[in-house]
C-alpha positions in Angstrom: 7.7 2.1 -6.1 11.1 3.7 -6.2 11.9 5.5 -3.0 15.2 6.9 -1.8 16.1 8.8 1.3 17.9 12.2 1.4 19.5 13.5 4.6 21.0 17.0 4.7 21.6 19.0 7.8 19.6 16.3 9.7 16.5 16.9 7.6 15.2 13.6 6.3 13.3 13.3 3.1 11.8 10.4 1.2 12.0 10.9 -2.6 9.7 9.0 -5.0 10.9 8.3 -8.5 7.3 7.8 -9.5 6.2 11.3 -8.6 9.7 12.7 -9.1 9.2 14.6 -5.8 9.6 14.5 -2.1 6.7 12.6 -0.6 7.5 13.1 3.1 9.9 15.2 5.2 11.1 14.7 8.8 13.2 16.5 11.3 14.5 13.3 12.9 15.8 10.0 11.6 13.4 8.2 14.0 10.4 9.8 12.4 11.5 8.8 9.0 12.0 5.2 10.0 8.6 5.1 11.7 7.0 6.4 8.4 8.7 3.6 6.5 7.7 1.0 9.0 4.1 2.2 8.9 4.1 2.0 5.1 5.3 -1.6 5.4 2.4 -2.5 7.7 0.0 -1.1 5.2 1.7 -3.0 2.3 0.8 -6.1 4.3 -2.8 -5.0 4.8 -3.1 -4.3 1.0 -1.7 -7.8 0.3 -4.3 -9.3 2.7 -7.1 -7.3 0.9 -5.8 -8.6 -2.4 -6.0 -12.2 -1.1 -9.5 -11.7 0.2 -10.7 -10.3 -3.1 -8.8 -12.4 -5.6 -8.4 -15.8 -4.0 -7.6 -18.3 -5.5 -5.8 -16.4 -8.2 -2.0 -17.1 -8.1 -2.3 -20.3 -6.0 -1.8 -23.9 -7.1 -4.8 -26.0 -6.1 -4.7 -29.7 -6.8 -1.6 -29.2 -8.9 -3.4 -26.6 -11.2 -2.4 -23.0 -11.2 -5.3 -20.7 -10.7 -5.4 -17.6 -12.8 -7.0 -14.2 -12.8 -10.6 -13.9 -11.8 -13.1 -11.1 -12.1 -12.5 -10.1 -8.5 -9.0 -9.0 -9.4 -10.6 -6.2 -11.4 -12.4 -5.1 -8.2 -9.1 -5.1 -6.3 -7.2 -3.1 -9.0 -10.1 -0.6 -9.3 -10.1 -0.1 -5.5 -6.3 0.4 -5.4 -6.6 2.9 -8.3 -9.4 4.7 -6.5 -7.6 5.2 -3.2 -4.4 6.2 -5.0 -6.2 8.9 -7.0 -8.7 10.1 -4.4 -6.9 10.3 -1.1 -5.2 13.6 -0.4 -3.3 12.6 2.7 -1.6 9.4 4.0 -4.0 9.5 7.0 -7.0 9.2 4.6 -5.2 6.6 2.5 -4.5 4.4 5.5 -8.0 4.9 6.8 -9.5 3.6 3.5 -7.2 0.6 3.7 -8.3 -0.2 7.3 -12.0 0.2 6.3 -11.7 -2.1 3.4 -9.8 -4.8 5.4 -12.4 -4.5 8.2 -15.2 -4.8 5.7 -13.8 -7.9 4.1 -12.9 -9.6 7.3 -16.3 -9.1 8.8 -18.4 -10.1 5.8 
């Protein structure tokens, strides 16, 4: 994802090259940095979900590289679903938390 930050008159905006639009606006630098940090936390959670669903894909086991498995399709369909069906970041983050909790407590 290509993000850039615009700051004019102490108004902070995060611009996405993917949507070609502002995806978040803030009145303070601190709010902008918190948003970015929160997004990094959820990138980590999505990576954990990917490992839980797709393991052992991408790993070397006994000197043999493991490749794509059918579970990867489930992961990519889930990512596509939350990207297309969540109207707010709050809903998006909630769906990530729910999926991680579901997978960790199976």
